[in-house]
N, C-alpha and C positions, 0 to 999 in steps of 0.2 A: 426536123432536126437538120442542122447544117451538115454539109458533106464531110467537113473535116472532123466532126465529132462522132460520126457513125463508125461503129466497129465493123470491120470486114468479118464475115462469118468464119474464115479459116484462121484468123489471127486473134490471139488473146494474150494478155499480159499475165505471166505467172510470177508471183513474188510472195515473200513472207511478210506478214504483218509485224508490227513492232511487238505486239503481244506474244506472238509465236516465238520470236527471237528471245524475248525476255524469259519465257517459260523454259526454253532450251538452256539458257544460261543458268537459271535457277537449278534445273535438274543436274547439270554438270557440276555446279558448286556443291550440291548436296552429296553427289557421288564422290567428289574429291575429298570432302571432310570425312567420309566414311573409310575411304581407301588409303589416304595419305598416312595416317598414323601406323597402319600395318606395314606399309612400305618402309617408313623411316625407322621403325622398330628393328628391322633386320639389317639396316645399314651398319649399326655398331657391331653386330655379330660378324658381319662380313669383313669389316676392317680388322677385327680381332683375329679372324681366321687368316686373313692376308698377312698380318704381322707374324703369326706363328709359321706360316709357310715360308715367308722370306727368311726367318731366322733359321729354319731347317736347311734352306738352301745355303745360307751363309755358313752354317755349321759344317756342311759337307765340304764347302770350299776351304774352310779353316783346317779341317782334317787332312785334305789333300796337300795343303801348304805345309802342315806339320810332317807329313810323310816325306815330302821332298827335302825339307830343311831341318828336320829334327826338333823343331819347337814351333809353337804358335807365334804369330807376329806379336811384338811387344805392344803395350798400350800406346807408346809414342808412335810406333809405326801405324797402328790402328788397322781398321778394315781396308783402308786404301792399299795396303800391301797385297791384297788379293787381286787387285786390278793393275797396279804398277809396281815394279820392283823397287823396294825401299832403297834409298840412297845410303842409309846407315847400315853398318855391319856387313859381314861377308856372307853372301848367300850363293855359293857356287851351284847349288842345285835348284835355284828358283826356276820353275818351268811354267810360269804364269803367262797370261793372266788366268786366274782360277775362277773367274766369273765371266759370263758372256758379255755383260754390260758393267758399267761403273756401279759402285756400291749404291743400292737404292736407299731412299729415305723410307721411314716407316709410313704406314697409310695416312698418318696425320701430318706428314710433311716434316718430321723431326728426324735427326740422325739417330741411328741405333747407338746405344751405349756399349762400349767394348772395353774390357779390362783384362789384361793378361800379365802375370798370373792373376786369377780371379780371387775375390774375397770369399765367395761361396765355393767355387771349384778351384781350390788352391793348386791343383796339378794341371789345370787347364785354363779356361777363360770364362768370364761372365759376359753374357750378351743379353741385352734387354731393351725394351721400348718403354718409355715412360707414359705411353697412352696419349689420349687426346689433349691433355693439358700440358704435356711436355715436361712435367715435374715429377719428382720421386713421390711415390705413395699415391693415394687416391682410391676412389671406388667407382664401380661401374665402368664407363668408357675412359675415365681418368686413371684407372688402376694400371699398375705396371704389368708388363707381360715379359716373363723371363724365359730364356731358352731352355733352362733346366727343368721347368715345370712341364709336366706331361698332360695334365688335365686342363680342359678349358674352363673358364670361369663363368660361362653363360650356360 
C-alpha cells in the first residue's frame, strides 16, 4: 500500500454517516410532532391570562385616576389619559402618569376597548379585548375578554 494511503495508528477519522444523521432528524421530527401540539395548546391560555392581568393593571390605574380627578377619563380621552395629561378639560389634580409605561396593546396586538361611562358599567367604564380576531364576539381565542368578568373562559 502506498505511504499516503496508510493510516497512522494514532489517527483515525471520526464522522457520522448519512444514515445516522437521517435517523437523528427523523427522531427529532417525531418528537416535535408529539410535543408541539401540547405547547401550542397552552399559548392561547397564556394570552388570555396576560390580557386579564393587563386589564387588572389598567383598572387599578383607572381607579387611581378617578381618585385624583373625581371621574374616569372620558371615552374621547381614552386610556392615553393614564400616561399623558389630557389636553381637554380641567384636571388640577392629575398626578400621573398612572402607568409605568405607555398603554399596552392586548396580547394579540390590538388596542384595548375603553368606554366611559360604560354601557355595562354605567357608573364606571367598560374595558375589554376583542381577542385574537380583533372583532366583537367570537369563540375560543376569538372570544371577547371583558374586565368585569371574573371567571376565566378556559
